N, C-alpha and C positions, 0 to 999 in steps of 0.2 A: 537147763542153763540158768546161771545166776542172773537175776533180773537186771542188775546194773550193767551187764555185759551185752544186753540185747542190741543196743545201738552199735556196738562193735561189730556184731555179726551182720547187721544191715549194711554198715559201711563197707565191710569186706565184700559182700555180695555186689554192692553198687560198683566198687572198684573193679571187681572181676568182669562184670558186664561191660563197664566202660572200656576196659582193655580190648575186649573182643570187638566192640563197636569201632574203636580206633582202627583196628586192623582190617575190619570189614569195609571201612569207608575211605581209607587213605589213598587207595589206588585211583579214586576219582579226582584227587587233588593234583595228580601229575599232569593233567591236561587242562591248563588254565583257560577259562572263559568267564569273564566277569558277569555275563548275562546267562550263563548256563545253569539250569536247575541242578544238574548233577554236581557241579563243582560247589555251588553255594550250599546245597544240602549237606555235602560232606564237610564243608567248612564249618557250618553251624554245629554239626555233630561233634567235630573235633574241638570246637570252642567249649562245648559243654563237658567233654569227657577227658580232657588233657590232665585233669587232676587225679587220674586213676592211680598211677604209680606213686605220686606223693601221698595219696590216701593210704596205700599199703605201708609206706614208710612211717607215716604218722601213727598208724595202728600198732606198728612194732614199738614205737616210742611209748604209746599209751600202755601197752601190755608188759614191756620188758624193763623200762627204766625205773620202775618203782620196786622191782624185786631185788631183795638182798641175796646175792649169790657170789660164791667164790668164782674168780675169773675162769679157772680151768674147768670147774664144774659147769659153768655157763657154756663154754665152748663144747664140752663133751655132750651136753644135752641138746644144743641147738644145731651144730654143724652137720651131724649125721642126717638130720631131718631134711636138710637142704642138699647136701652133697651127694647122697646116694641117689635120689631122684634125678639130680642134675647130671650125674655121670651116666645114668641109664639113658636119659633123653638126649644127651649129647651124642651118644652112640647111635641112637635112632635117627637123629637129624643128620648125622654124618652119612649114614647109609642112604637116607632119603635124598640128600644133596647129590651124591654120586649117581644114584639111580635116575633122578629126574633131570639134572642139569649138566651132566657130563656123559661122554662116551667112555664109560669106565674101562672097558676092555682095551681101548686104544691108548690109555694113559700109561706112561712109564711109571714104574713103582716109585721112583724118586719124586715125581710130581704128586702122586697120590699121598705120599708121606708128608710132603711139604704142605699140601692143602689141609690134610688132617691135622697136622701140628698147628697151623695157623687158626683153624676153627676151634680146636680145643683150647687154645690160649685166649682167643678173642670172641668166641661164640659160634657154635655150630649152626645157629640160626639167629637172625637179627634180634628177636625178642628176648633171647637168653642173656642179653646184656644186663638185665635186671638182676640175675642171680649173682653175677660178678660184683655188681654194686652192693647188693645186700650182704654178701660175704664180707666185703670191706667194712660195712656198717656194723656187722656183728662183732668183728674184731674190736671196734671202737666202743661198743655199748658198755662193757664192764667198767671202762675208765670214765666214760661220760656220765654214767649213773652216780659215780662217786662225787662228781661235781654237782649234779642236779639234786641229789638227796641232801646235800649240805647247803644248797642255795635257797634263799627265800623266794616267794612268788614274785616279789618285785625284781629281784636279781634275774630270775628267769625271763621276766618281761623285758629287761634291759638286753639280755642275750638275744631275744627274738627281734627286738628293734634293730640291733646291730646286724643280725642275719638278714633282715629285710633290706637294710641299707647296702649290704654286700651285693645284693642283686643288681643294684645300679652301678656300683663301683666296678664290677667285673665284666661289664658288657660295653663294647666299643660305641654303641649307639648313644651312650650317655657320656662319652669321653669328654666332650666339650662343656659338660655341665656339673661334673662332680670331681672332687679332688681324688688323686690316686692313693688313697689310704689303703694299707694292706689289711684287709679284713678276712684273710684266708681262714683263720681259726673259726670264724663264725659262718662260713659259707658252705654251700652245697647241701647235700641230702641230710647231713647231721641236723640242720635246722628243722627239718620235718619230724625227726625223732623228738626233738625238744618241744615242737609245736603240739604233737600228739599227746605227749605227757602233760603239758600245760593245760590243754583243753579238757583232758580227762579229769584233771584234778580241780580245775578252777570252776567255781559256781558262778555262772553268768545268767542273770535273770533277764530274759528278753521275751517279748511276744513271739510266738512260734513263727509268725510270718516274716519277721525281720531278716534272719539269716537266709531264708529262701529268696527273698527279694534281692538281698545283697549278692547272692550267688548268681541270680538271673542277670543282674546288672553287669557283673563281671563277664558273663557269657556274651552279652550284647557288645561290650567293649572289645573282647577278644575276637569275636566274629567279624565285627566291623573293621577293626584296625588291620586284621589279617587280609580282609578283602581289599582295603584301601592300599596297603603296601604292595600287595600282589598285583593289583591293577597298574601300579606305577612301573613295575618291571616286567609285566606280562608273563609272570610265572609265580608259583607259590613262594611267598616269603614267610617261613615258619617261625620267625623269631619269637612271636608271642604264643607259640605252642610249647615253648621251652619249659621243661619241668622245674627248672630253678629260676623262673622269672616271676616278678612280683604279682602279676595277674593270676598265675597258676597257684601261687602260694595263698592268695586271697580266696580263690575259689575253693581250695582245699580246706581252709579254715572255716569258711562260711558253711560248706556242706557238712563238715564234721560237726559243727555246732548245731546245725539244723537237725541232724539226725539224733544227736544227743538229747536235744529238747523234745523232739517229736516222740522219741521212744521212752521218755521218762516214766510214762504211765502204762507201758506195754509189758505184758507178762508172758506172752507166747509169740511164736513166729509161724507163718505158713510153712507147710512141708517143703515147698519148692525153695524157700529162702534157706531153710536148714540144710537142704541137700547141696545147694551151691556153696554155702558157707563151708560145709565139710569137704567139698571137692575143689575149693578155690585154687589152691596151688597146683593141683593136677590140671585144672582147666587152663591155668596160665601156661603151663609147660606144653600141653598137648594141642591146644585149640588151632594152632597154625596148620596142622596136618589136615584135619577135616575141612577147615575153612578154605584151603587151597583147592579143594575139589568141589565143595558145596557152592561156593560163591560163583564160579564160572558156570556151573550147571544150572542154578536157578536164574542166572542172568539171562538165559535163553528164553525164559518163560515169564519173567516179571519185570516191571519197571523198577528203576533205581529206588524209588520211594519205598518199595517193599523189599528189595534185594538186601539192603543193609540190615534191617531188623530181623528179617527171616534168616539170613545167613548167620547172624549173631546167635539167635535162639537155637538153630540146628547145630551149630558148631559147639555151643556149650553143652547141649544134650549129648552129642556124639562123644565129646571129651569125657563126660561123666561116665558114659557107658564103657568106653575104652579103659578108664581108670578102674571102674568096678570089676571088669573082667580080669585085669591085671592083678587086682587085690585078691581074687579067688585063687590065684597061683600061690603055692607056698613061698613066703618071703616077698610076695608082690606088694604088700602094703609098704614095704621100705623103699620101693623104687617108683611107685606110681605117682607120688607127689602128695 
């Protein structure tokens, strides 16, 4: 692997682990108790890991916005890598849904078709929303890169400031404090693409500890404000878990920068990091299936403090094994992820 890209691999691995941690812990948040260890433990895990998807998007920006490619060539190269695995795992999750959550043999064919159509259009499982989002961004990238490659670093910084401001304009909780300026062009996940490109190109000289400290402070803010707001309404208030919220954007930027600085003098990676890096998309697509069985099983024998990390590790390992087996089948590498 090229030395300068080692931090990219570490960030991809961190984002992958974070996604599974989110899904292994979120269930504990459904039963609010401000003094419960389980709820608070899950809250702090989520406070630390909600930058997972934004990290994936930022990595796409870092890797793709600097490449000069014809628009149609870009689409032909990128979309099959996403859509073939997506189609395969959509089918798998459809089968899984009907098997686990319905009395399939009792359903009329019209209802089966309606359910299947809705899930194909909107996600056969909740976590597949990411694929729909990333497909939309991939349509955008060839046009966005034409802007970015002609822009100066200062102009990109202005774009990022406007993107950051859009996070306040677009949410009702700030309605009484900000003017309703239309910043739609700068809003949403596109900002993470630009952020990733900017951080990958910009030389920022800081002591290694500074971005880690900043990331930790954002975690403290997110965890505390979520606990405080949830305590007021006696149920989870997830507003500060939002992927397009200012605290999540800051956590993404600080962690990206921290790994870039940390890995500047690294030349190799541990084998386990390389493996997760190679299987990251497969793990994202697959992990819900083993997690749904591993989590309740180990919960019978372990306390919550162990359940979440152990379920995460086992689900990642199981996902890689499943993907590896599929890749042994002729053509399997195109559908495993």
